[in-house]
TILOGU-835398 format. One record per residue (C-alpha): x, y, z; residue in one letter; residue number from 0. Coordinates in steps of 0.25 Angstrom, whole numbers. Example, Ala and Ser with C-alpha at 12.3 -4.5 7.8 and 13.67 -1.06 7.14 Angstrom:
! residues 2
      px      py      pz   residu   num
      49     -18      31        a     0
      55      -4      29        s     1
! end
This chain:
! residues 510
      px      py      pz   residu   num
       0       1       1        m     0
      11      10       5        i     1
      23       7      -1        n     2
      32      17       3        r     3
      32      27      10        i     4
      42      41      10        i     5
      46      50      21        i     6
      56      60      20        k     7
      59      73      30        d     8
      50      70      41        n     9
      58      74      54        h    10
      61      59      60        l    11
      63      53      45        f    12
      71      59      36        k    13
      68      49      24        k    14
      61      37      23        c    15
      56      29      12        e    16
      48      15      15        l    17
      44       5       8        n    18
      33      -2      10        f    19
      30     -19       4        d    20
      20     -24      16        n    21
       7     -23      22        n    22
      10     -21      37        l    23
      22     -13      42        i    24
      28      -8      55        i    25
      36       0      59        f    26
      40       0      73        s    27
      54       9      82        g    28
      56      14      95        a    29
      48      25     102        s    30
      49      37      94        g    31
      58      32      83        s    32
      48      38      70        g    33
      35      29      70        k    34
      23      38      70        s    35
      30      48      64        v    36
      32      35      51        f    37
      17      35      53        m    38
      15      47      53        n    39
      22      51      42        l    40
      12      41      34        l    41
       3      46      39        l    42
       6      58      35        t    43
       7      55      21        l    44
      -9      52      20        f    45
     -14      65      27        g    46
     -15      58      38        y    47
      -4      64      47        k    48
       5      76      47        d    49
      19      71      49        e    50
      31      83      43        q    51
      38      77      33        s    52
      44      81      20        s    53
      40      69      10        l    54
      29      57      16        i    55
      28      49       2        e    56
      22      38       1        a    57
      15      27     -12        t    58
       3      21     -10        v    59
       0       7     -17        k    60
     -15       7     -17        k    61
     -28      14     -26        k    62
     -32      26     -19        l    63
     -43      33     -31        d    64
     -34      44     -32        l    65
     -43      48     -45        e    66
     -54      56     -36        q    67
     -42      67     -31        f    68
     -35      68     -47        g    69
     -21      59     -44        i    70
     -20      48     -51        e    71
     -18      36     -46        e    72
      -4      25     -47        d    73
      -1      12     -42        e    74
       8      20     -30        e    75
       2      32     -25        n    76
      12      41     -19        v    77
       9      48      -8        f    78
      16      60      -3        r    79
      17      71       5        r    80
      27      84       4        v    81
      31      93      13        t    82
      39     105      14        t    83
      31     119      18        k    84
      18     112      18        s    85
      13      95      13        s    86
       7      92       3        r    87
       1      79       0        y    88
       3      70     -13        f    89
      -2      59     -20        l    90
       4      52     -33        n    91
       8      70     -36        g    92
      -3      76     -34        s    93
      -6      83     -23        q    94
     -16      84     -13        l    95
     -22      88       0        s    96
     -20      80      14        k    97
     -36      77      14        k    98
     -35      73       2        n    99
     -21      62       4        i   100
     -29      58      18        l   101
     -43      55      11        s   102
     -35      44       0        i   103
     -28      43      11        s   104
     -39      36      20        k   105
     -41      27       7        t   106
     -31      17       9        f   107
     -23      22      24        i   108
     -31      18      37        n   109
     -26      26      50        y   110
     -29      17      63        l   111
     -22      30      71        n   112
     -30      39      67        l   113
     -45      40      77        r   114
     -52      40      68        e   115
     -65      31      65        f   116
     -69      30      50        d   117
     -70      18      50        e   118
     -79      16      60        f   119
     -90      25      52        e   120
    -101      20      50        n   121
    -101      18      37        k   122
     -87      11      36        n   123
     -94       0      44        l   124
    -106       1      36        i   125
     -95      -2      25        f   126
     -87     -14      33        l   127
    -101     -21      36        l   128
    -106     -20      23        d   129
     -92     -28      19        k   130
     -93     -37      28        i   131
    -110     -39      23        a   132
    -105     -42       7        s   133
     -97     -52      13        t   134
    -109     -59      19        n   135
    -120     -57      14        y   136
    -118     -56      -3        k   137
    -133     -46      -3        d   138
    -127     -36       4        h   139
    -119     -27      -7        d   140
    -127     -25     -16        k   141
    -138     -23      -4        l   142
    -128     -10      -2        i   143
    -129      -8     -18        e   144
    -143      -9     -19        t   145
    -143       2      -4        f   146
    -132      12     -12        t   147
    -139      14     -23        k   148
    -153      16     -16        q   149
    -147      26      -8        y   150
    -143      34     -17        k   151
    -156      35     -23        n   152
    -162      37     -11        f   153
    -154      47      -7        k   154
    -156      54     -21        e   155
    -169      54     -20        i   156
    -170      61      -5        s   157
    -160      71      -9        q   158
    -174      77     -23        k   159
    -183      72     -11        l   160
    -177      83      -2        q   161
    -174      93     -13        r   162
    -188      93     -14        i   163
    -192      95      -1        e   164
    -180     108      -1        d   165
    -189     112     -15        e   166
    -201     110      -6        e   167
    -196     121       1        k   168
    -196     131      -8        k   169
    -205     124     -21        i   170
    -214     136     -21        e   171
    -201     146     -21        d   172
    -194     138     -33        l   173
    -209     134     -40        k   174
    -210     152     -39        e   175
    -195     155     -47        f   176
    -198     144     -57        a   177
    -210     149     -61        k   178
    -205     164     -61        f   179
    -193     160     -68        e   180
    -200     151     -79        i   181
    -210     166     -81        q   182
    -196     175     -81        k   183
    -193     167     -94        i   184
    -206     163     -99        e   185
    -210     178     -99        s   186
    -199     180    -107        i   187
    -200     168    -116        n   188
    -185     168    -124        p   189
    -183     163    -137        k   190
    -170     156    -138        v   191
    -163     164    -149        d   192
    -172     175    -147        e   193
    -162     185    -138        y   194
    -155     185    -151        d   195
    -164     191    -159        e   196
    -170     200    -153        l   197
    -157     205    -150        l   198
    -153     204    -165        e   199
    -166     214    -167        l   200
    -161     225    -159        k   201
    -150     225    -165        k   202
    -158     227    -178        k   203
    -167     236    -172        l   204
    -158     246    -166        s   205
    -151     245    -180        k   206
    -165     249    -187        k   207
    -162     263    -191        e   208
    -150     263    -196        k   209
    -151     249    -204        i   210
    -162     258    -211        e   211
    -156     270    -213        e   212
    -144     262    -218        a   213
    -156     255    -229        i   214
    -161     269    -235        n   215
    -145     272    -239        s   216
    -143     260    -244        a   217
    -157     259    -252        s   218
    -150     273    -260        v   219
    -142     261    -269        i   220
    -155     260    -277        y   221
    -154     275    -282        e   222
    -142     271    -289        y   223
    -146     257    -293        e   224
    -150     262    -310        h   225
    -136     270    -309        k   226
    -128     259    -305        v   227
    -135     249    -315        i   228
    -133     259    -327        e   229
    -120     261    -323        a   230
    -118     245    -324        l   231
    -126     245    -336        n   232
    -115     255    -345        l   233
    -102     250    -337        l   234
    -110     234    -345        d   235
    -110     229    -332        e   236
    -121     219    -327        d   237
    -128     224    -318        s   238
    -137     212    -313        t   239
    -128     211    -301        f   240
    -131     225    -295        f   241
    -145     222    -297        s   242
    -144     212    -288        e   243
    -135     219    -277        t   244
    -145     228    -278        l   245
    -156     221    -276        n   246
    -149     210    -264        e   247
    -147     223    -259        l   248
    -162     230    -259        n   249
    -166     215    -253        i   250
    -158     215    -243        k   251
    -161     229    -239        l   252
    -179     227    -241        e   253
    -176     216    -230        n   254
    -169     225    -220        a   255
    -180     232    -221        k   256
    -187     224    -219        e   257
    -183     219    -206        s   258
    -181     233    -204        l   259
    -196     236    -203        s   260
    -197     223    -194        e   261
    -191     230    -184        l   262
    -199     241    -184        e   263
    -211     232    -180        e   264
    -203     227    -168        l   265
    -204     232    -153        d   266
    -192     238    -150        i   267
    -196     237    -136        e   268
    -202     224    -133        e   269
    -189     219    -143        l   270
    -180     226    -131        l   271
    -189     218    -119        n   272
    -186     206    -125        r   273
    -173     207    -126        l   274
    -173     211    -112        e   275
    -179     201    -106        d   276
    -172     191    -114        l   277
    -160     197    -109        s   278
    -164     196     -96        s   279
    -166     179    -100        l   280
    -152     181    -104        k   281
    -145     187     -93        n   282
    -151     178     -84        r   283
    -150     164     -92        y   284
    -140     164     -98        g   285
    -145     162    -112        s   286
    -163     162    -116        i   287
    -158     148    -119        e   288
    -153     145    -105        e   289
    -165     155    -100        a   290
    -176     144    -106        l   291
    -169     131    -100        s   292
    -172     139     -87        y   293
    -184     140     -91        l   294
    -186     125     -93        e   295
    -179     124     -81        e   296
    -189     129     -73        k   297
    -200     123     -78        k   298
    -196     111     -74        q   299
    -193     116     -62        e   300
    -205     120     -59        l   301
    -210     109     -65        q   302
    -201     101     -53        h   303
    -208     109     -43        y   304
    -222     107     -48        e   305
    -221      92     -48        n   306
    -212      89     -35        l   307
    -223      84     -26        s   308
    -224      73     -37        f   309
    -209      72     -38        e   310
    -206      71     -21        k   311
    -218      63     -20        d   312
    -210      50     -32        e   313
    -197      53     -24        l   314
    -201      51     -11        q   315
    -208      39     -16        k   316
    -193      34     -21        e   317
    -186      37      -8        k   318
    -198      28      -2        d   319
    -193      17      -8        s   320
    -181      20      -8        l   321
    -180      19       5        l   322
    -189       9      10        e   323
    -178      -1       0        s   324
    -165       7       7        l   325
    -173       3      22        t   326
    -172     -10      15        n   327
    -159     -13       9        l   328
    -152      -6      23        a   329
    -160     -17      30        n   330
    -154     -25      23        s   331
    -139     -20      23        l   332
    -142     -21      38        s   333
    -144     -34      40        k   334
    -132     -37      31        n   335
    -124     -27      44        r   336
    -127     -31      54        e   337
    -123     -47      51        k   338
    -111     -41      46        s   339
    -108     -34      59        l   340
    -108     -46      68        k   341
     -95     -48      56        i   342
     -91     -35      58        l   343
     -92     -36      73        n   344
     -85     -51      74        k   345
     -75     -45      68        d   346
     -72     -33      75        i   347
     -71     -40      88        k   348
     -59     -50      81        d   349
     -53     -39      80        y   350
     -55     -32      92        t   351
     -56     -44      99        k   352
     -39     -46      94        m   353
     -35     -32      96        l   354
     -42     -33     112        y   355
     -50     -19     107        l   356
     -63     -22     114        k   357
     -76     -25     104        d   358
     -80     -15      97        i   359
     -93     -16      90        t   360
    -101     -12      76        f   361
    -117     -12      77        t   362
    -126      -6      68        i   363
    -139       2      71        t   364
    -150       7      61        k   365
    -149      22      56        t   366
    -151      31      45        n   367
    -154      26      31        l   368
    -142      31      24        s   369
    -132      25      13        e   370
    -126      17      25        l   371
    -138      14      25        g   372
    -145      11      40        c   373
    -136       3      49        d   374
    -123      13      58        e   375
    -110       5      64        i   376
    -106       9      75        t   377
     -94       4      84        l   378
     -96       3      98        s   379
     -82       0     109        l   380
     -92      -5     120        g   381
     -92      10     129        e   382
     -78      16     123        t   383
     -80      25     110        s   384
     -71      25     100        l   385
     -65      39     101        q   386
     -61      34     116        k   387
     -53      21     112        v   388
     -38      22     112        s   389
     -28      24     101        s   390
     -25       9     100        g   391
     -37       4     103        e   392
     -43      12      93        l   393
     -35       7      84        n   394
     -36      -8      87        r   395
     -51      -7      85        i   396
     -49       1      72        r   397
     -39      -9      68        l   398
     -49     -20      71        s   399
     -59     -14      63        f   400
     -49     -13      50        l   401
     -43     -27      50        a   402
     -61     -33      52        t   403
     -63     -21      40        t   404
     -51     -28      33        a   405
     -60     -42      32        k   406
     -70     -34      23        y   407
     -64     -23      18        i   408
     -50     -28       9        q   409
     -47     -13       6        s   410
     -32     -12      13        g   411
     -25       1      14        g   412
     -15       7      24        v   413
     -16       3      37        l   414
      -8      17      48        i   415
      -7      10      64        l   416
      -1      22      73        d   417
       4      12      85        e   418
      -7       2      83        i   419
      -1      -6      91        d   420
       5       3     104        a   421
       2       0     119        n   422
      -4     -11     116        l   423
       0     -26     122        s   424
       5     -40     114        g   425
      -7     -45     113        k   426
     -14     -34     108        e   427
      -3     -31      97        s   428
      -2     -43      91        s   429
     -19     -43      88        a   430
     -15     -31      83        v   431
      -3     -36      74        a   432
     -12     -46      69        k   433
     -23     -37      64        v   434
     -13     -29      58        l   435
      -6     -40      53        y   436
     -21     -45      46        e   437
     -24     -34      43        l   438
     -13     -30      35        s   439
     -16     -40      25        k   440
     -27     -28      21        t   441
     -19     -16      24        y   442
      -5     -10      24        q   443
      -1      -7      38        i   444
       9       2      44        f   445
       9       0      60        a   446
      19       7      69        i   447
      22      -6      80        s   448
      27      -4      93        h   449
      23     -21      98        q   450
      31     -32      91        p   451
      16     -40      88        q   452
      16     -31      74        l   453
      25     -27      72        s   454
      28     -42      70        s   455
      20     -41      57        f   456
      24     -33      50        a   457
      25     -35      36        d   458
      37     -24      34        e   459
      41     -18      49        h   460
      49      -4      50        y   461
      55       1      60        i   462
      57      15      63        v   463
      71      20      73        f   464
      77      35      75        k   465
      91      39      73        q   466
      93      54      79        k   467
      84      63      74        d   468
      76      52      60        s   469
      71      40      61        s   470
      72      30      50        t   471
      62      16      48        i   472
      67       2      41        k   473
      62      -8      39        k   474
      67     -20      48        i   475
      70     -35      44        n   476
      66     -46      52        h   477
      75     -48      60        d   478
      76     -31      64        e   479
      60     -31      67        r   480
      65     -43      77        i   481
      73     -32      84        l   482
      62     -22      84        e   483
      50     -30      88        l   484
      61     -35     101        a   485
      62     -21     102        r   486
      48     -18     102        m   487
      46     -30     113        i   488
      58     -27     122        s   489
      62     -13     121        g   490
      73      -6     116        e   491
      80     -17     123        n   492
      79     -29     112        i   493
      79     -41     124        t   494
      78     -56     114        k   495
      68     -63     121        e   496
      59     -49     112        a   497
      68     -53     100        q   498
      62     -68     101        e   499
      47     -63     102        f   500
      50     -54      92        a   501
      54     -67      82        k   502
      43     -74      87        k   503
      34     -62      85        l   504
      41     -63      69        l   505
      39     -74      67        e   506
      23     -76      73        e   507
      20     -65      61        k   508
      25     -77      51        k   509
! end
């Protein structure tokens, strides 16, 4: 999952590069060596913490659905945090906000030291119960599919009804406004292209006197017609072309006179008023076409208001019918979930018993119909609330839930544990180690360990040690692991008995 991590210029780690090939990765070392600082740097890269370093980089081999962020997906996605005067986050070379980096990280990283309880939210518990039910009841997935589809229709119809009810509260005002808008346009009764035609007439009227004067002046040419013809004849030239030209000119001038005479019949005041009315529509709606389109829209709107009661009755009938069907589907889902809850409680009890915790019990109560059905799942710790348990207990509770979930939802990802076995007894540490070893078949796990039990289960064991003012991380071999486990058992003065016990732990793991 996380294949490589690079750290530069942290106050403890001047330069660190680690490559990972396995799933259960344990870090150990003396107190103050920098284990928690390293883990915080890892978490900082993914947006969970804010540990300072000029560069933190990791390659992650997992499909992350980055298209929604406008980022091209690579086979190995590169996360990078660079700090100069401020910190900037990059993913595959594209800069992202810390918020978006954290949003992406939460899809594949589980950090068990956060006092957040997202996994115990009702929607997540319902999702888990449905996964359990799907493995035991063939019809369960179909029930969910049908319920989800019908609930979507139910929601859409409910929203339509709500809009109608909102409209009904102001229906008279809406109807009056629609009628007013319709009357205002219909009273003008505009026609497409009418405005341009009237504008052209107005231009002609404004030039009428000049045109008449020009025609009268031009008519003088006819007084000289016979002289021109006489001259052409004397020149032995055919005068036909001239006569034809004058005839054509005469037709044009007569047509112009006729057109002007028609203008005499126009009421200029009426034309100007009509232009003003049409201009007001153009100014308000953009064009006459748009005004007519708006008129049609308001007519349909008015018809909708007139038919509102009928539409409401039909929608209400449809809603009631869907509600009845959804209630039946939700009850069927609830029955499967209630049976599956027994399986969940048994599985979680097995892990809580193994981890020496008080019993955790999940219960179902009926609630209002929602997109999840009509069930609400709650977690009970006896008289203790989840918010009041210690960090160690909370981690083991979440660990037991995560192990149970992994049986039914093979989502995988990265699990980051900060001091999961701190202050635990030997038997509690052994139990945590066994659960994590089982989980490592599904998750890649990064954990700080203070106990030899968990460290002995590691696929890769790293030791963190401090020299002067800087820290180093080293992957240790089999013989070095024996010495490190022995140190955990007997302290800095390693005894022969501690080494023998360390060898035994490593043998048992094999």
